[in-house]
BAVEXMI-824006 format. One record per residue (C-alpha): residue in one letter; x, y, z. Coordinates in steps of 0.25 Angstrom, whole numbers, padded with zeros to 4 digits, always signed. Layout:
BEGIN
AXYZ ...
END
This chain:
BEGIN
M+0331+0500+0314 T+0338+0510+0321 S+0342+0514+0336 K+0340+0527+0340 S+0352+0535+0345 P+0354+0540+0357 E+0349+0553+0355 H+0336+0548+0349 I+0332+0541+0364 D+0324+0549+0373 S+0326+0550+0387 F+0313+0542+0389 S+0319+0530+0382 L+0330+0530+0389 V+0322+0530+0401 Y+0314+0519+0398 A+0325+0510+0393 S+0330+0511+0407 R+0319+0508+0414 R+0320+0496+0407 L+0334+0491+0409 R+0331+0495+0423 I+0320+0486+0424 Y+0328+0475+0416 Y+0340+0476+0428 D+0330+0475+0439 A+0325+0462+0432 V+0338+0456+0432 A+0341+0460+0447 E+0328+0455+0452 D+0330+0441+0445 A+0345+0439+0449 S+0341+0444+0463 Q+0331+0430+0464 G+0342+0422+0458 S+0333+0416+0447 R+0342+0419+0437 D+0356+0426+0433 P+0354+0440+0434 L+0363+0441+0420 S+0353+0432+0412 P+0341+0441+0406 K+0333+0428+0405 G+0317+0430+0410 L+0321+0446+0412 P+0314+0451+0398 D+0300+0447+0399 R+0300+0453+0413 F+0309+0464+0409 E+0299+0467+0397 R+0287+0467+0407 Q+0292+0476+0416 S+0299+0485+0406 T+0287+0487+0398 A+0280+0494+0410 V+0290+0505+0410 R+0283+0518+0406 P+0288+0532+0406 I+0295+0536+0418 D+0288+0535+0432 L+0296+0546+0440 P+0297+0545+0454 R+0287+0558+0456 P+0280+0560+0470 D+0267+0557+0463 R+0270+0544+0456 N+0257+0545+0447 V+0264+0556+0440 R+0271+0551+0426 V+0282+0561+0419 Q+0289+0555+0406 S+0302+0559+0408 S+0303+0567+0396 E+0293+0576+0401 M+0297+0581+0414 T+0302+0594+0416 I+0313+0598+0425 A+0304+0604+0435 E+0296+0593+0435 F+0307+0583+0439 V+0313+0592+0450 K+0301+0593+0456 N+0293+0578+0455 V+0307+0572+0456 F+0319+0579+0458 V+0315+0587+0472 P+0306+0574+0477 E+0318+0564+0474 H+0331+0572+0474 V+0331+0585+0482 A+0319+0580+0493 K+0330+0571+0498 K+0341+0581+0501 K+0343+0588+0514 L+0337+0603+0518 S+0349+0610+0511 G+0349+0601+0499 R+0335+0604+0496 T+0337+0618+0498 H+0348+0619+0489 Y+0340+0611+0478 Q+0328+0622+0480 A+0336+0632+0478 I+0344+0629+0466 L+0333+0623+0460 K+0325+0638+0457 H+0337+0639+0446 V+0333+0628+0438 L+0318+0627+0441 R+0310+0638+0444 P+0310+0643+0456 E+0295+0642+0459 E+0296+0627+0454 V+0306+0625+0464 N+0296+0631+0475 C+0286+0622+0471 V+0295+0610+0471 F+0302+0612+0485 Q+0288+0620+0490 A+0295+0628+0495 P+0287+0642+0503 I+0289+0655+0496 T+0298+0662+0501 R+0310+0673+0499 Q+0318+0662+0495 T+0310+0653+0487 K+0303+0666+0481 L+0310+0666+0467 T+0304+0667+0455 A+0309+0661+0441 L+0319+0669+0432 P+0312+0670+0417 D+0325+0669+0412 W+0330+0658+0417 P+0333+0645+0411 Y+0325+0635+0421 L+0323+0620+0419 S+0310+0619+0425 N+0304+0616+0411 L+0315+0608+0403 R+0312+0592+0403 L+0321+0583+0407 C+0325+0578+0395 D+0326+0590+0388 T+0336+0597+0398 C+0352+0598+0394 P+0363+0604+0398 D+0360+0617+0391 D+0348+0620+0400 V+0357+0618+0412 Q+0368+0628+0408 R+0359+0637+0404 L+0353+0637+0418 I+0370+0638+0421 S+0371+0648+0415 A+0358+0658+0418 A+0363+0655+0434 L+0377+0660+0431 M+0371+0673+0422 R+0364+0676+0434 G+0376+0676+0443 Y+0373+0665+0451 S+0387+0657+0456 T+0394+0648+0452 Q+0389+0637+0464 T+0376+0641+0461 V+0375+0637+0448 K+0382+0625+0451 H+0371+0620+0461 I+0361+0624+0449 R+0368+0615+0439 N+0369+0603+0450 V+0354+0605+0454 V+0351+0601+0437 N+0362+0592+0440 A+0354+0585+0450 I+0340+0586+0443 Y+0346+0577+0431 S+0353+0568+0439 H+0341+0564+0447 A+0334+0564+0433 Q+0344+0554+0428 R+0342+0547+0442 K+0328+0543+0438 L+0331+0541+0423 L+0323+0554+0420 Y+0334+0561+0413 L+0345+0552+0403 G+0356+0557+0399 N+0368+0568+0405 N+0364+0576+0416 P+0362+0591+0409 A+0368+0598+0422 S+0380+0590+0422 M+0384+0594+0406 T+0384+0610+0411 K+0395+0620+0412 L+0397+0628+0427 P+0407+0639+0428 E+0418+0637+0436 M+0416+0638+0450 S+0421+0651+0457 R+0420+0649+0473 K+0421+0659+0483 E+0431+0660+0491 P+0430+0654+0504 H+0429+0664+0515 A+0435+0662+0530 L+0436+0672+0541 T+0451+0675+0548 L+0452+0676+0562 A+0451+0692+0561 Q+0440+0691+0552 L+0433+0683+0561 Q+0435+0692+0573 E+0430+0703+0565 V+0417+0694+0562 L+0412+0691+0575 A+0416+0702+0582 V+0403+0707+0574 M+0395+0696+0575 R+0385+0693+0585 S+0374+0683+0589 P+0372+0672+0582 E+0380+0674+0570 R+0392+0677+0580 E+0391+0663+0586 L+0387+0654+0573 A+0400+0661+0567 L+0408+0656+0580 M+0403+0641+0578 A+0405+0641+0563 I+0420+0646+0566 L+0422+0637+0576 T+0415+0623+0574 G+0415+0624+0560 M+0399+0620+0559 N+0392+0626+0547 V+0380+0636+0550 T+0370+0627+0549 E+0376+0619+0561 I+0378+0630+0570 C+0363+0636+0566 G+0357+0620+0571 L+0366+0617+0583 Q+0358+0616+0595 W+0363+0615+0609 K+0360+0600+0612 C+0372+0599+0600 V+0381+0608+0609 N+0390+0603+0620 L+0397+0613+0629 T+0400+0606+0641 E+0412+0597+0646 T+0403+0586+0645 C+0397+0576+0634 S+0382+0579+0631 G+0372+0575+0623 A+0361+0578+0612 D+0351+0568+0605 G+0357+0558+0612 E+0371+0561+0608 P+0384+0565+0614 I+0391+0578+0613 P+0405+0580+0617 P+0408+0590+0626 R+0410+0604+0620 T+0404+0600+0607 I+0395+0604+0597 A+0387+0592+0590 V+0382+0596+0575 R+0371+0589+0573 Q+0360+0598+0567 Q+0361+0610+0556 F+0351+0622+0554 Y+0348+0624+0539 R+0336+0632+0532 G+0327+0633+0544 Q+0330+0617+0548 L+0337+0610+0559 F+0342+0597+0554 S+0353+0585+0558 V+0366+0586+0551 T+0366+0573+0542 R+0380+0573+0538 S+0388+0565+0548 S+0400+0574+0544 R+0392+0585+0550 Q+0387+0580+0562 R+0400+0582+0572 D+0403+0586+0584 L+0411+0598+0586 P+0420+0602+0598 I+0417+0617+0603 P+0428+0625+0602 D+0433+0633+0614 L+0429+0645+0607 L+0416+0642+0604 L+0412+0636+0617 P+0409+0650+0625 V+0401+0655+0614 L+0392+0643+0612 A+0391+0643+0629 D+0386+0657+0629 L+0376+0653+0618 H+0372+0641+0629 Q+0370+0651+0640 R+0358+0660+0632 T+0344+0660+0641 N+0337+0652+0631 F+0339+0641+0619 T+0349+0634+0625 G+0341+0620+0624 P+0347+0609+0619 D+0338+0611+0606 D+0341+0625+0605 F+0349+0632+0595 V+0364+0637+0599 L+0361+0647+0589 V+0347+0652+0590 S+0338+0663+0585 R+0330+0671+0598 T+0318+0662+0594 G+0328+0650+0597 G+0328+0643+0583 P+0342+0643+0575 I+0348+0655+0569 N+0345+0658+0553 E+0362+0660+0549 K+0355+0663+0536 G+0349+0676+0542 I+0360+0679+0552 A+0371+0678+0540 K+0362+0687+0532 R+0360+0699+0543 R+0373+0698+0551 L+0384+0687+0545 K+0383+0695+0531 P+0383+0712+0536 I+0395+0706+0545 G+0402+0702+0533 K+0400+0712+0524 D+0403+0723+0536 L+0416+0715+0539 Q+0421+0715+0523 M+0417+0699+0523 P+0404+0697+0512 W+0408+0682+0513 L+0403+0681+0528 S+0396+0670+0530 W+0394+0657+0541 Q+0402+0649+0531 V+0413+0658+0531 F+0414+0655+0545 R+0412+0640+0545 R+0425+0642+0536 T+0433+0650+0546 H+0433+0638+0555 K+0441+0630+0546 S+0451+0641+0543 L+0453+0651+0555 P+0461+0645+0566 Y+0450+0651+0577 E+0458+0644+0587 L+0471+0654+0588 G+0462+0667+0589 M+0448+0667+0591 Q+0449+0667+0604 Q+0454+0680+0607 F+0441+0688+0602 L+0431+0676+0605 A+0428+0682+0619 G+0426+0695+0611 W+0415+0690+0604 R+0408+0683+0615 T+0409+0696+0622 R+0402+0703+0612 G+0393+0693+0607 T+0386+0690+0622 Q+0376+0697+0630 N+0378+0695+0645 G+0388+0684+0641 R+0377+0678+0633 V+0377+0676+0618 A+0363+0684+0613 R+0354+0673+0606 A+0352+0677+0590 R+0346+0689+0586 I+0339+0686+0574 
END
């Protein structure tokens, strides 16, 4: 009787054998923990091993509905993403991670399938339709997908004009899908996404403002984009941290104050929260939770904001809309920041540019000269106007 060559062993047989081997090792570990026999000696194990291993049947997937059992060789990528990958992997990510997966998966599966998986309401952003000539992986079975299928997906994205970074995101999502399938023993073999080729990454030049450009930009800005830009330049905070900043985390005095039982040093901003995609949540990474000294140039700007007639309570936001909620930085960028950049021949102008400027611009040498001009133009009767959004 001849043995099967590796290419004749199907994936289900390998998974079945792997499960039997796991049961054997579990039995060895159990006996070793009880001290009943030498853990390296398999004496007495074969009978119990056979009794347990005969109970192994076609794989019971860890689905939300455990009564549904699907043999791994018949599971499509769309089924795996819906029933296993999203509940067990994507759902554990933060909001930014979940949003990223939802956006990129629409290039791997049909958009309507992704919206159904994430139960996303139909909006202008989610109402995407499937392209008839796009090589979606939805109906391919896990065991049938090969590197050529992923490569066709990459080639289609490049031909449609997607950036190399977006194409890399698509490849990485497919790689994450198959890595999770391997961990669940639903796919054995090399990850098909890991054997694909990507074009060389061509990164755009990271822009930062010179002192002259900064003076030119701030001269035409108004509230709230002026204050947002100044806070990014002078403190290095990112836009989500600035939008989520509340007065209880700002100490403008010369003595210590407290926020939620935590002391804040004098003239300090305590970065503890951020506002992202309509949700306010805590900054989880310890490296991002930090106390920032308020520079001399920023102190009068914040003082003017704190003197407005309303929305100055501890839980109110430093930069507010007319209704008292946090500002929409994307809306402001679209309506105000991008037109300013276009008029000043700076089409690359963005909130990130101001943060880069914090690292590159020696603002302590010359900004004081024109800060007074910004404050004069940006105030109404000595107080900074509220956002008009």
